All heavy atoms as a GROMACS GRO file, in nm:
protein
  562
    1MET      N    1   0.087  -0.115   0.000
    1MET     CA    2   0.000   0.000  -0.001
    1MET      C    3   0.091   0.124   0.000
    1MET      O    4   0.180   0.134   0.080
    1MET     CB    5  -0.093  -0.003   0.123
    1MET     CG    6  -0.157   0.128   0.147
    1MET     SD    7  -0.301   0.132   0.245
    1MET     CE    8  -0.273   0.061   0.398
    2ALA      N    9   0.069   0.213  -0.090
    2ALA     CA   10   0.146   0.339  -0.104
    2ALA      C   11   0.104   0.436   0.006
    2ALA      O   12  -0.017   0.445   0.037
    2ALA     CB   13   0.125   0.398  -0.242
    3ARG      N   14   0.203   0.507   0.057
    3ARG     CA   15   0.174   0.603   0.163
    3ARG      C   16   0.169   0.742   0.104
    3ARG      O   17   0.236   0.772   0.007
    3ARG     CB   18   0.278   0.596   0.273
    3ARG     CG   19   0.272   0.462   0.346
    3ARG     CD   20   0.380   0.445   0.446
    3ARG     NE   21   0.384   0.557   0.541
    3ARG     CZ   22   0.479   0.575   0.630
    3ARG    NH1   23   0.581   0.487   0.631
    3ARG    NH2   24   0.483   0.677   0.709
    4ASP      N   25   0.092   0.824   0.163
    4ASP     CA   26   0.074   0.964   0.124
    4ASP      C   27   0.207   1.039   0.153
    4ASP      O   28   0.261   1.025   0.261
    4ASP     CB   29  -0.042   1.023   0.199
    4ASP     CG   30  -0.068   1.171   0.165
    4ASP    OD1   31  -0.045   1.206   0.050
    4ASP    OD2   32  -0.107   1.242   0.256
    5PRO      N   33   0.256   1.121   0.061
    5PRO     CA   34   0.379   1.196   0.088
    5PRO      C   35   0.372   1.285   0.211
    5PRO      O   36   0.474   1.300   0.282
    5PRO     CB   37   0.397   1.278  -0.041
    5PRO     CG   38   0.326   1.204  -0.144
    5PRO     CD   39   0.209   1.141  -0.077
    6ASP      N   40   0.257   1.342   0.238
    6ASP     CA   41   0.240   1.425   0.358
    6ASP      C   42   0.259   1.342   0.486
    6ASP      O   43   0.317   1.388   0.583
    6ASP     CB   44   0.108   1.496   0.361
    6ASP     CG   45   0.089   1.599   0.249
    6ASP    OD1   46   0.199   1.652   0.207
    6ASP    OD2   47  -0.020   1.629   0.203
    7THR      N   48   0.207   1.222   0.484
    7THR     CA   49   0.220   1.132   0.598
    7THR      C   50   0.365   1.097   0.621
    7THR      O   51   0.417   1.094   0.734
    7THR     CB   52   0.132   1.007   0.577
    7THR    OG1   53   0.004   1.043   0.553
    7THR    CG2   54   0.143   0.914   0.700
    8ILE      N   55   0.431   1.066   0.508
    8ILE     CA   56   0.576   1.032   0.520
    8ILE      C   57   0.654   1.152   0.575
    8ILE      O   58   0.742   1.138   0.661
    8ILE     CB   59   0.629   0.992   0.379
    8ILE    CG1   60   0.563   0.862   0.335
    8ILE    CG2   61   0.782   0.974   0.381
    8ILE    CD1   62   0.592   0.822   0.195
    9GLN      N   63   0.623   1.274   0.521
    9GLN     CA   64   0.694   1.389   0.570
    9GLN      C   65   0.666   1.410   0.721
    9GLN      O   66   0.761   1.446   0.798
    9GLN     CB   67   0.642   1.515   0.493
    9GLN     CG   68   0.714   1.645   0.526
    9GLN     CD   69   0.862   1.638   0.488
    9GLN    OE1   70   0.904   1.572   0.396
    9GLN    NE2   71   0.943   1.708   0.566
   10ARG      N   72   0.546   1.391   0.764
   10ARG     CA   73   0.509   1.409   0.910
   10ARG      C   74   0.590   1.307   0.991
   10ARG      O   75   0.641   1.338   1.100
   10ARG     CB   76   0.361   1.390   0.927
   10ARG     CG   77   0.300   1.494   1.014
   10ARG     CD   78   0.146   1.483   1.026
   10ARG     NE   79   0.081   1.489   0.897
   10ARG     CZ   80   0.003   1.394   0.844
   10ARG    NH1   81  -0.022   1.284   0.915
   10ARG    NH2   82  -0.051   1.407   0.725
   11ASP      N   83   0.595   1.184   0.942
   11ASP     CA   84   0.671   1.079   1.014
   11ASP      C   85   0.819   1.117   1.024
   11ASP      O   86   0.880   1.094   1.129
   11ASP     CB   87   0.656   0.946   0.943
   11ASP     CG   88   0.518   0.886   0.962
   11ASP    OD1   89   0.441   0.935   1.044
   11ASP    OD2   90   0.485   0.790   0.889
   12ILE      N   91   0.875   1.168   0.919
   12ILE     CA   92   1.014   1.207   0.919
   12ILE      C   93   1.037   1.322   1.021
   12ILE      O   94   1.133   1.319   1.098
   12ILE     CB   95   1.060   1.252   0.778
   12ILE    CG1   96   1.064   1.128   0.686
   12ILE    CG2   97   1.194   1.320   0.781
   12ILE    CD1   98   1.087   1.159   0.541
   13GLU      N   99   0.948   1.418   1.022
   13GLU     CA  100   0.963   1.532   1.114
   13GLU      C  101   0.953   1.482   1.262
   13GLU      O  102   1.029   1.527   1.349
   13GLU     CB  103   0.860   1.638   1.085
   13GLU     CG  104   0.889   1.714   0.956
   13GLU     CD  105   0.774   1.807   0.914
   13GLU    OE1  106   0.676   1.822   0.992
   13GLU    OE2  107   0.789   1.870   0.808
   14GLN      N  108   0.860   1.392   1.285
   14GLN     CA  109   0.844   1.333   1.422
   14GLN      C  110   0.969   1.260   1.464
   14GLN      O  111   1.018   1.273   1.576
   14GLN     CB  112   0.719   1.244   1.435
   14GLN     CG  113   0.589   1.318   1.428
   14GLN     CD  114   0.468   1.226   1.423
   14GLN    OE1  115   0.482   1.106   1.400
   14GLN    NE2  116   0.349   1.283   1.439
   15ALA      N  117   1.023   1.183   1.372
   15ALA     CA  118   1.146   1.109   1.402
   15ALA      C  119   1.265   1.198   1.422
   15ALA      O  120   1.345   1.180   1.515
   15ALA     CB  121   1.176   1.009   1.289
   16ARG      N  122   1.267   1.307   1.349
   16ARG     CA  123   1.377   1.410   1.364
   16ARG      C  124   1.366   1.479   1.499
   16ARG      O  125   1.465   1.495   1.569
   16ARG     CB  126   1.368   1.511   1.253
   16ARG     CG  127   1.487   1.610   1.253
   16ARG     CD  128   1.474   1.704   1.135
   16ARG     NE  129   1.486   1.636   1.011
   16ARG     CZ  130   1.404   1.665   0.906
   16ARG    NH1  131   1.313   1.755   0.912
   16ARG    NH2  132   1.422   1.597   0.792
   17ASP      N  133   1.244   1.510   1.535
   17ASP     CA  134   1.222   1.576   1.670
   17ASP      C  135   1.260   1.478   1.782
   17ASP      O  136   1.320   1.524   1.881
   17ASP     CB  137   1.080   1.624   1.684
   17ASP     CG  138   1.044   1.740   1.591
   17ASP    OD1  139   1.139   1.805   1.541
   17ASP    OD2  140   0.923   1.759   1.568
   18ALA      N  141   1.218   1.355   1.771
   18ALA     CA  142   1.255   1.262   1.873
   18ALA      C  143   1.404   1.236   1.886
   18ALA      O  144   1.458   1.230   1.992
   18ALA     CB  145   1.182   1.124   1.842
   19LEU      N  146   1.472   1.231   1.769
   19LEU     CA  147   1.616   1.213   1.768
   19LEU      C  148   1.682   1.341   1.831
   19LEU      O  149   1.778   1.324   1.911
   19LEU     CB  150   1.667   1.194   1.626
   19LEU     CG  151   1.814   1.178   1.611
   19LEU    CD1  152   1.866   1.057   1.686
   19LEU    CD2  153   1.851   1.163   1.461
   20ALA      N  154   1.638   1.457   1.796
   20ALA     CA  155   1.698   1.580   1.855
   20ALA      C  156   1.678   1.580   2.008
   20ALA      O  157   1.770   1.618   2.082
   20ALA     CB  158   1.632   1.700   1.792
   21SER      N  159   1.561   1.541   2.055
   21SER     CA  160   1.539   1.538   2.196
   21SER      C  161   1.631   1.435   2.266
   21SER      O  162   1.683   1.461   2.372
   21SER     CB  163   1.390   1.493   2.225
   21SER     OG  164   1.367   1.479   2.362
   22THR      N  165   1.647   1.318   2.206
   22THR     CA  166   1.735   1.216   2.262
   22THR      C  167   1.876   1.263   2.269
   22THR      O  168   1.948   1.246   2.365
   22THR     CB  169   1.722   1.088   2.180
   22THR    OG1  170   1.591   1.043   2.179
   22THR    CG2  171   1.817   0.980   2.239
   23LEU      N  172   1.923   1.330   2.160
   23LEU     CA  173   2.058   1.384   2.160
   23LEU      C  174   2.078   1.491   2.264
   23LEU      O  175   2.185   1.498   2.325
   23LEU     CB  176   2.092   1.437   2.021
   23LEU     CG  177   2.110   1.333   1.910
   23LEU    CD1  178   2.131   1.398   1.778
   23LEU    CD2  179   2.228   1.245   1.944
   24ASP      N  180   1.982   1.573   2.285
   24ASP     CA  181   1.987   1.677   2.392
   24ASP      C  182   2.002   1.608   2.528
   24ASP      O  183   2.084   1.653   2.612
   24ASP     CB  184   1.864   1.764   2.389
   24ASP     CG  185   1.868   1.858   2.272
   24ASP    OD1  186   1.972   1.882   2.209
   24ASP    OD2  187   1.757   1.916   2.241
   25GLN      N  188   1.923   1.507   2.554
   25GLN     CA  189   1.931   1.437   2.681
   25GLN      C  190   2.066   1.370   2.701
   25GLN      O  191   2.124   1.376   2.812
   25GLN     CB  192   1.818   1.332   2.694
   25GLN     CG  193   1.682   1.391   2.700
   25GLN     CD  194   1.573   1.282   2.695
   25GLN    OE1  195   1.599   1.167   2.679
   25GLN    NE2  196   1.448   1.327   2.707
   26LEU      N  197   2.120   1.308   2.596
   26LEU     CA  198   2.249   1.246   2.602
   26LEU      C  199   2.362   1.348   2.629
   26LEU      O  200   2.453   1.322   2.706
   26LEU     CB  201   2.279   1.166   2.482
   26LEU     CG  202   2.199   1.033   2.464
   26LEU    CD1  203   2.226   0.978   2.325
   26LEU    CD2  204   2.239   0.938   2.573
   27SER      N  205   2.351   1.464   2.565
   27SER     CA  206   2.457   1.563   2.584
   27SER      C  207   2.450   1.619   2.724
   27SER      O  208   2.555   1.653   2.778
   27SER     CB  209   2.444   1.671   2.478
   27SER     OG  210   2.322   1.749   2.501
   28GLU      N  211   2.332   1.629   2.784
   28GLU     CA  212   2.326   1.672   2.921
   28GLU      C  213   2.388   1.571   3.016
   28GLU      O  214   2.456   1.604   3.112
   28GLU     CB  215   2.180   1.699   2.961
   28GLU     CG  216   2.125   1.823   2.897
   28GLU     CD  217   1.974   1.841   2.929
   28GLU    OE1  218   1.923   1.774   3.024
   28GLU    OE2  219   1.909   1.921   2.864
   29LYS      N  220   2.356   1.442   2.993
   29LYS     CA  221   2.411   1.338   3.078
   29LYS      C  222   2.563   1.320   3.064
   29LYS      O  223   2.630   1.286   3.160
   29LYS     CB  224   2.345   1.204   3.049
   29LYS     CG  225   2.205   1.194   3.099
   29LYS     CD  226   2.144   1.059   3.073
   29LYS     CE  227   2.003   1.047   3.124
   29LYS     NZ  228   1.948   0.914   3.100
   30ALA      N  229   2.615   1.346   2.948
   30ALA     CA  230   2.757   1.320   2.921
   30ALA      C  231   2.841   1.449   2.936
   30ALA      O  232   2.959   1.445   2.902
   30ALA     CB  233   2.777   1.265   2.780
   31ASP      N  234   2.784   1.550   2.993
   31ASP     CA  235   2.861   1.680   3.012
   31ASP      C  236   2.973   1.654   3.110
   31ASP      O  237   2.945   1.617   3.227
   31ASP     CB  238   2.766   1.787   3.058
   31ASP     CG  239   2.833   1.919   3.079
   31ASP    OD1  240   2.931   1.950   3.011
   31ASP    OD2  241   2.782   2.001   3.164
   32PRO      N  242   3.100   1.674   3.072
   32PRO     CA  243   3.210   1.648   3.161
   32PRO      C  244   3.201   1.722   3.291
   32PRO      O  245   3.236   1.674   3.396
   32PRO     CB  246   3.333   1.686   3.078
   32PRO     CG  247   3.289   1.682   2.937
   32PRO     CD  248   3.140   1.716   2.938
   33LYS      N  249   3.166   1.849   3.282
   33LYS     CA  250   3.156   1.936   3.406
   33LYS      C  251   3.055   1.872   3.504
   33LYS      O  252   3.078   1.868   3.621
   33LYS     CB  253   3.119   2.075   3.370
   33LYS     CG  254   3.116   2.171   3.490
   33LYS     CD  255   3.101   2.310   3.444
   33LYS     CE  256   3.083   2.415   3.552
   33LYS     NZ  257   3.141   2.397   3.679
   34LYS      N  258   2.942   1.830   3.449
   34LYS     CA  259   2.838   1.772   3.531
   34LYS      C  260   2.885   1.638   3.595
   34LYS      O  261   2.860   1.612   3.713
   34LYS     CB  262   2.710   1.749   3.454
   34LYS     CG  263   2.594   1.698   3.537
   34LYS     CD  264   2.469   1.676   3.452
   34LYS     CE  265   2.348   1.633   3.529
   34LYS     NZ  266   2.366   1.506   3.602
   35LEU      N  267   2.959   1.561   3.517
   35LEU     CA  268   3.010   1.434   3.568
   35LEU      C  269   3.107   1.457   3.678
   35LEU      O  270   3.108   1.386   3.783
   35LEU     CB  271   3.072   1.356   3.451
   35LEU     CG  272   2.981   1.297   3.343
   35LEU    CD1  273   3.060   1.236   3.233
   35LEU    CD2  274   2.884   1.199   3.402
   36VAL      N  275   3.194   1.557   3.663
   36VAL     CA  276   3.294   1.586   3.765
   36VAL      C  277   3.223   1.640   3.891
   36VAL      O  278   3.257   1.599   4.002
   36VAL     CB  279   3.396   1.693   3.718
   36VAL    CG1  280   3.481   1.746   3.829
   36VAL    CG2  281   3.482   1.630   3.607
   37ASP      N  282   3.124   1.727   3.876
   37ASP     CA  283   3.049   1.777   3.988
   37ASP      C  284   2.979   1.665   4.066
   37ASP      O  285   2.980   1.663   4.186
   37ASP     CB  286   2.949   1.884   3.945
   37ASP     CG  287   3.017   2.012   3.900
   37ASP    OD1  288   3.134   2.031   3.932
   37ASP    OD2  289   2.948   2.090   3.830
   38ASP      N  290   2.922   1.574   3.992
   38ASP     CA  291   2.849   1.459   4.055
   38ASP      C  292   2.950   1.373   4.131
   38ASP      O  293   2.919   1.330   4.243
   38ASP     CB  294   2.774   1.376   3.951
   38ASP     CG  295   2.654   1.449   3.893
   38ASP    OD1  296   2.614   1.550   3.949
   38ASP    OD2  297   2.602   1.404   3.789
   39ALA      N  298   3.061   1.344   4.071
   39ALA     CA  299   3.163   1.261   4.138
   39ALA      C  300   3.216   1.330   4.261
   39ALA      O  301   3.233   1.263   4.366
   39ALA     CB  302   3.275   1.229   4.040
   40THR      N  303   3.241   1.462   4.251
   40THR     CA  304   3.291   1.536   4.367
   40THR      C  305   3.192   1.533   4.479
   40THR      O  306   3.232   1.509   4.598
   40THR     CB  307   3.321   1.683   4.327
   40THR    OG1  308   3.414   1.678   4.220
   40THR    CG2  309   3.377   1.761   4.438
   41SER      N  310   3.067   1.558   4.454
   41SER     CA  311   2.968   1.557   4.562
   41SER      C  312   2.951   1.417   4.620
   41SER      O  313   2.931   1.404   4.738
   41SER     CB  314   2.832   1.608   4.509
   41SER     OG  315   2.782   1.526   4.412
   42SER      N  316   2.965   1.314   4.538
   42SER     CA  317   2.957   1.179   4.588
   42SER      C  318   3.073   1.147   4.685
   42SER      O  319   3.051   1.090   4.791
   42SER     CB  320   2.958   1.078   4.468
   42SER     OG  321   2.962   0.945   4.514
   43VAL      N  322   3.194   1.186   4.648
   43VAL     CA  323   3.309   1.162   4.733
   43VAL      C  324   3.294   1.243   4.864
   43VAL      O  325   3.325   1.192   4.970
   43VAL     CB  326   3.441   1.195   4.656
   43VAL    CG1  327   3.561   1.198   4.752
   43VAL    CG2  328   3.461   1.096   4.546
   44LYS      N  329   3.252   1.367   4.853
   44LYS     CA  330   3.237   1.448   4.972
   44LYS      C  331   3.132   1.389   5.066
   44LYS      O  332   3.150   1.389   5.190
   44LYS     CB  333   3.194   1.593   4.935
   44LYS     CG  334   3.308   1.673   4.882
   44LYS     CD  335   3.262   1.816   4.850
   44LYS     CE  336   3.374   1.899   4.791
   44LYS     NZ  337   3.334   2.033   4.758
   45SER      N  338   3.027   1.337   5.012
   45SER     CA  339   2.923   1.276   5.097
   45SER      C  340   2.975   1.151   5.166
   45SER      O  341   2.942   1.122   5.282
   45SER     CB  342   2.797   1.247   5.017
   45SER     OG  343   2.817   1.140   4.927
   46LYS      N  344   3.064   1.077   5.095
   46LYS     CA  345   3.121   0.958   5.157
   46LYS      C  346   3.214   0.995   5.272
   46LYS      O  347   3.220   0.929   5.378
   46LYS     CB  348   3.199   0.876   5.052
   46LYS     CG  349   3.109   0.815   4.950
   46LYS     CD  350   3.142   0.671   4.924
   46LYS     CE  351   3.064   0.616   4.804
   46LYS     NZ  352   2.928   0.596   4.826
   47PHE      N  353   3.291   1.101   5.257
   47PHE     CA  354   3.383   1.147   5.362
   47PHE      C  355   3.308   1.206   5.483
   47PHE      O  356   3.366   1.219   5.587
   47PHE     CB  357   3.485   1.244   5.309
   47PHE     CG  358   3.600   1.181   5.229
   47PHE    CD1  359   3.630   1.221   5.103
   47PHE    CD2  360   3.672   1.077   5.287
   47PHE    CE1  361   3.731   1.161   5.033
   47PHE    CE2  362   3.776   1.014   5.217
   47PHE     CZ  363   3.808   1.061   5.090
   48ASP      N  364   3.187   1.248   5.462
   48ASP     CA  365   3.109   1.300   5.574
   48ASP      C  366   3.057   1.189   5.666
   48ASP      O  367   3.010   1.217   5.776
   48ASP     CB  368   2.992   1.382   5.519
   48ASP     CG  369   3.036   1.516   5.469
   48ASP    OD1  370   3.147   1.562   5.500
   48ASP    OD2  371   2.958   1.580   5.389
   49ASP      N  372   3.062   1.064   5.623
   49ASP     CA  373   3.017   0.951   5.703
   49ASP      C  374   3.114   0.932   5.818
   49ASP      O  375   3.234   0.921   5.794
   49ASP     CB  376   3.012   0.825   5.611
   49ASP     CG  377   2.955   0.705   5.687
   49ASP    OD1  378   2.916   0.718   5.801
   49ASP    OD2  379   2.950   0.598   5.623
   50PRO      N  380   3.062   0.928   5.941
   50PRO     CA  381   3.154   0.915   6.058
   50PRO      C  382   3.236   0.788   6.056
   50PRO      O  383   3.353   0.783   6.102
   50PRO     CB  384   3.061   0.911   6.178
   50PRO     CG  385   2.935   0.970   6.128
   50PRO     CD  386   2.925   0.948   5.981
   51ARG      N  387   3.181   0.681   5.999
   51ARG     CA  388   3.260   0.553   5.991
   51ARG      C  389   3.381   0.566   5.900
   51ARG      O  390   3.491   0.518   5.933
   51ARG     CB  391   3.169   0.441   5.947
   51ARG     CG  392   3.059   0.407   6.042
   51ARG     CD  393   2.970   0.301   5.991
   51ARG     NE  394   2.899   0.358   5.872
   51ARG     CZ  395   2.816   0.294   5.796
   51ARG    NH1  396   2.794   0.166   5.816
   51ARG    NH2  397   2.760   0.351   5.693
   52VAL      N  398   3.362   0.641   5.791
   52VAL     CA  399   3.476   0.661   5.697
   52VAL      C  400   3.580   0.750   5.763
   52VAL      O  401   3.701   0.725   5.751
   52VAL     CB  402   3.419   0.722   5.564
   52VAL    CG1  403   3.538   0.757   5.476
   52VAL    CG2  404   3.328   0.623   5.494
   53LYS      N  405   3.534   0.853   5.828
   53LYS     CA  406   3.625   0.947   5.899
   53LYS      C  407   3.710   0.866   6.002
   53LYS      O  408   3.832   0.881   6.010
   53LYS     CB  409   3.553   1.060   5.967
   53LYS     CG  410   3.506   1.166   5.872
   53LYS     CD  411   3.439   1.277   5.955
   53LYS     CE  412   3.386   1.388   5.860
   53LYS     NZ  413   3.319   1.494   5.935
   54ALA      N  414   3.649   0.781   6.079
   54ALA     CA  415   3.718   0.705   6.181
   54ALA      C  416   3.819   0.612   6.119
   54ALA      O  417   3.932   0.598   6.164
   54ALA     CB  418   3.618   0.625   6.267
   55ALA      N  419   3.778   0.549   6.009
   55ALA     CA  420   3.870   0.458   5.939
   55ALA      C  421   3.994   0.534   5.885
   55ALA      O  422   4.108   0.484   5.896
   55ALA     CB  423   3.799   0.383   5.828
   56LEU      N  424   3.967   0.649   5.825
   56LEU     CA  425   4.082   0.726   5.772
   56LEU      C  426   4.172   0.774   5.882
   56LEU      O  427   4.296   0.775   5.866
   56LEU     CB  428   4.028   0.844   5.692
   56LEU     CG  429   3.962   0.808   5.557
   56LEU    CD1  430   3.906   0.932   5.490
   56LEU    CD2  431   4.062   0.743   5.462
   57ILE      N  432   4.118   0.814   5.994
   57ILE     CA  433   4.201   0.855   6.107
   57ILE      C  434   4.283   0.739   6.158
   57ILE      O  435   4.400   0.750   6.187
   57ILE     CB  436   4.111   0.914   6.221
   57ILE    CG1  437   4.055   1.050   6.175
   57ILE    CG2  438   4.193   0.929   6.347
   57ILE    CD1  439   3.945   1.107   6.267
   58GLY      N  440   4.220   0.622   6.167
   58GLY     CA  441   4.294   0.502   6.211
   58GLY      C  442   4.409   0.470   6.112
   58GLY      O  443   4.518   0.437   6.164
   59VAL      N  444   4.383   0.474   5.989
   59VAL     CA  445   4.491   0.448   5.889
   59VAL      C  446   4.599   0.551   5.899
   59VAL      O  447   4.719   0.522   5.896
   59VAL     CB  448   4.429   0.442   5.745
   59VAL    CG1  449   4.541   0.446   5.642
   59VAL    CG2  450   4.339   0.322   5.730
   60GLY      N  451   4.561   0.681   5.919
   60GLY     CA  452   4.667   0.784   5.936
   60GLY      C  453   4.751   0.764   6.060
   60GLY      O  454   4.873   0.780   6.055
   61VAL      N  455   4.689   0.729   6.169
   61VAL     CA  456   4.765   0.699   6.288
   61VAL      C  457   4.858   0.580   6.268
   61VAL      O  458   4.974   0.587   6.309
   61VAL     CB  459   4.667   0.677   6.411
   61VAL    CG1  460   4.743   0.621   6.530
   61VAL    CG2  461   4.594   0.803   6.445
   62LEU      N  462   4.806   0.477   6.206
   62LEU     CA  463   4.894   0.354   6.182
   62LEU      C  464   5.012   0.391   6.094
   62LEU      O  465   5.122   0.350   6.122
   62LEU     CB  466   4.807   0.246   6.115
   62LEU     CG  467   4.880   0.117   6.080
   62LEU    CD1  468   4.928   0.048   6.206
   62LEU    CD2  469   4.787   0.025   6.001
   63VAL      N  470   4.991   0.468   5.992
   63VAL     CA  471   5.102   0.511   5.902
   63VAL      C  472   5.201   0.594   5.977
   63VAL      O  473   5.322   0.575   5.962
   63VAL     CB  474   5.048   0.585   5.778
   63VAL    CG1  475   5.161   0.652   5.700
   63VAL    CG2  476   4.968   0.487   5.688
   64ALA      N  477   5.153   0.685   6.059
   64ALA     CA  478   5.240   0.772   6.141
   64ALA      C  479   5.322   0.686   6.237
   64ALA      O  480   5.444   0.708   6.252
   64ALA     CB  481   5.159   0.873   6.219
   65VAL      N  482   5.261   0.590   6.300
   65VAL     CA  483   5.338   0.502   6.391
   65VAL      C  484   5.446   0.425   6.316
   65VAL      O  485   5.562   0.415   6.363
   65VAL     CB  486   5.239   0.407   6.470
   65VAL    CG1  487   5.317   0.294   6.540
   65VAL    CG2  488   5.154   0.484   6.566
   66ILE      N  489   5.411   0.370   6.201
   66ILE     CA  490   5.509   0.290   6.122
   66ILE      C  491   5.627   0.384   6.080
   66ILE      O  492   5.742   0.342   6.090
   66ILE     CB  493   5.440   0.226   6.000
   66ILE    CG1  494   5.345   0.116   6.047
   66ILE    CG2  495   5.544   0.176   5.900
   66ILE    CD1  496   5.260   0.058   5.937
   67VAL      N  497   5.597   0.503   6.038
   67VAL     CA  498   5.701   0.596   5.994
   67VAL      C  499   5.793   0.631   6.109
   67VAL      O  500   5.918   0.629   6.103
   67VAL     CB  501   5.640   0.723   5.928
   67VAL    CG1  502   5.746   0.832   5.911
   67VAL    CG2  503   5.575   0.687   5.796
   68VAL      N  504   5.736   0.659   6.229
   68VAL     CA  505   5.813   0.699   6.343
   68VAL      C  506   5.902   0.578   6.387
   68VAL      O  507   6.020   0.597   6.422
   68VAL     CB  508   5.723   0.747   6.458
   68VAL    CG1  509   5.796   0.759   6.589
   68VAL    CG2  510   5.659   0.878   6.420
   69ARG      N  511   5.846   0.459   6.384
   69ARG     CA  512   5.925   0.342   6.428
   69ARG      C  513   6.043   0.322   6.331
   69ARG      O  514   6.152   0.284   6.380
   69ARG     CB  515   5.834   0.218   6.432
   69ARG     CG  516   5.746   0.217   6.555
   69ARG     CD  517   5.670   0.088   6.559
   69ARG     NE  518   5.757  -0.023   6.588
   69ARG     CZ  519   5.726  -0.147   6.576
   69ARG    NH1  520   5.608  -0.183   6.530
   69ARG    NH2  521   5.814  -0.241   6.599
   70ARG      N  522   6.022   0.339   6.204
   70ARG     CA  523   6.129   0.316   6.105
   70ARG      C  524   6.236   0.424   6.122
   70ARG      O  525   6.354   0.401   6.092
   70ARG     CB  526   6.075   0.314   5.964
   70ARG     CG  527   6.001   0.184   5.945
   70ARG     CD  528   5.975   0.159   5.799
   70ARG     NE  529   5.893   0.038   5.787
   70ARG     CZ  530   5.905  -0.045   5.690
   70ARG    NH1  531   5.984  -0.019   5.593
   70ARG    NH2  532   5.828  -0.156   5.691
   71LEU      N  533   6.192   0.547   6.156
   71LEU     CA  534   6.295   0.654   6.171
   71LEU      C  535   6.381   0.630   6.291
   71LEU      O  536   6.505   0.664   6.288
   71LEU     CB  537   6.218   0.789   6.189
   71LEU     CG  538   6.160   0.849   6.064
   71LEU    CD1  539   6.081   0.974   6.101
   71LEU    CD2  540   6.268   0.879   5.957
   72PHE      N  541   6.334   0.566   6.397
   72PHE     CA  542   6.409   0.552   6.516
   72PHE      C  543   6.471   0.415   6.532
   72PHE      O  544   6.525   0.377   6.634
   72PHE     CB  545   6.325   0.582   6.642
   72PHE     CG  546   6.294   0.730   6.651
   72PHE    CD1  547   6.165   0.778   6.627
   72PHE    CD2  548   6.393   0.822   6.683
   72PHE    CE1  549   6.140   0.910   6.636
   72PHE    CE2  550   6.366   0.956   6.691
   72PHE     CZ  551   6.236   1.005   6.667
   73ARG      N  552   6.470   0.335   6.430
   73ARG     CA  553   6.539   0.203   6.433
   73ARG      C  554   6.681   0.210   6.389
   73ARG      O  555   6.727   0.275   6.309
   73ARG     CB  556   6.462   0.105   6.346
   73ARG     CG  557   6.353   0.043   6.422
   73ARG     CD  558   6.298  -0.073   6.344
   73ARG     NE  559   6.202  -0.145   6.426
   73ARG     CZ  560   6.142  -0.253   6.384
   73ARG    NH1  561   6.162  -0.297   6.265
   73ARG    NH2  562   6.061  -0.312   6.459
   0.00000   0.00000   0.00000
């Protein structure tokens, strides 16, 4: 069955609009600045957790003790 040229044109325009919308969404998601900002806020929120702070302090103290012991041997 042959299609009407106007119908074909309308379908093409709808597909073009849908593609443009999809590309806009992808460009927003793949924006490097946004990705860096998201990663930074994620890391900051992890460091705000008291358990993570305690673990990092413990590791720091352990490293300091090891360094001091090696210096005085």
